C-alpha positions as CSV (number, residue, x, y, z in Angstrom):
1,M,0.1,-0.1,0.0
2,R,2.8,2.4,0.8
3,A,4.3,1.7,-2.6
4,I,1.2,2.7,-4.3
5,A,0.9,5.8,-2.2
6,L,4.6,6.8,-3.2
7,S,4.1,6.0,-6.9
8,N,0.9,8.2,-6.7
9,N,2.8,11.1,-5.0
10,F,5.5,10.9,-7.6
11,L,3.0,10.8,-10.5
12,L,1.0,13.8,-9.2
13,T,4.0,15.7,-8.7
14,A,5.7,14.9,-12.2
15,I,2.2,15.8,-13.9
16,A,1.8,19.1,-12.0
17,S,5.3,20.0,-12.6
18,S,5.3,19.3,-16.2
19,F,2.0,21.1,-16.6
20,L,3.3,24.2,-14.7
21,C,6.5,24.2,-17.0
22,W,4.4,23.8,-20.2
23,L,2.3,26.9,-19.1
24,A,5.5,28.7,-18.3
25,S,6.8,28.2,-22.0
26,L,3.4,29.9,-23.2
27,H,4.0,33.3,-21.6
28,P,6.9,35.3,-19.9
29,N,4.8,36.3,-16.9
30,L,3.8,32.6,-16.3
31,L,7.4,31.8,-16.8
32,A,8.3,34.1,-13.6
33,L,5.4,32.6,-11.6
34,V,6.6,29.1,-12.2
35,Q,10.2,30.1,-11.3
36,T,9.0,31.6,-8.3
37,I,7.0,28.3,-7.4
38,F,10.1,26.2,-8.3
39,A,12.2,28.6,-5.8
40,L,9.8,28.0,-3.1
41,K,9.8,24.2,-3.5
42,L,13.5,24.0,-3.4
43,I,13.4,26.0,-0.2
44,V,10.8,23.8,1.3
45,T,12.5,20.7,0.1
46,A,15.9,21.8,1.4
47,S,14.2,22.5,4.8
48,A,12.7,19.1,4.9
49,W,16.0,17.4,4.3
50,L,17.8,19.6,6.9
51,L,14.9,19.1,9.4
52,D,14.0,15.5,8.5
53,D,14.4,14.1,12.2
54,F,12.2,17.0,13.6
55,I,9.7,16.3,11.0
56,V,9.7,12.5,11.4
57,R,8.9,13.3,15.4
58,V,6.2,15.8,14.7
59,L,4.2,13.8,12.1
60,K,5.0,10.5,13.6
61,I,6.0,8.8,10.3
62,D,9.0,6.4,9.3
63,L,12.1,8.2,8.3
64,L,12.5,5.8,5.3
65,E,8.9,6.9,4.2
66,L,9.8,10.6,4.5
67,R,13.0,10.3,2.6
68,G,11.2,8.3,-0.2
69,R,8.7,11.0,-0.7
70,L,11.2,13.6,-0.7
71,I,13.4,11.7,-3.4
72,A,10.1,11.1,-5.4
73,S,9.1,14.8,-5.2
74,T,12.7,15.9,-6.2
75,I,12.9,13.6,-9.1
76,A,9.5,14.6,-10.4
77,S,10.4,18.2,-10.2
78,L,13.6,17.5,-12.2
79,I,11.4,16.0,-14.9
80,G,9.3,19.4,-14.8
81,L,12.3,21.3,-15.3
82,G,13.5,19.2,-18.2
83,V,10.1,19.8,-19.7
84,I,10.8,23.6,-19.2
85,L,14.2,23.4,-20.6
86,C,13.1,21.4,-23.7
87,R,10.3,23.8,-24.4
88,A,12.6,26.9,-24.1
């Protein structure tokens, strides 16, 4: 069941990231918005990696599950960045 949830998280992030990057390729103002969203995501992800022990205690989840979700989210965002680079 956890593998299904992890793969759903990955697919949702990859689809959303790719869609945002496709929108960013359509208009310069949208590009600035998507760049801001990705910068915020980078800050949140970096904070989550640095504070992973605290997050595990607060949310009462397994450390491997948190790291798996962080890895899946990071890879999915890289797919979205690949889309924006290919469209540019």
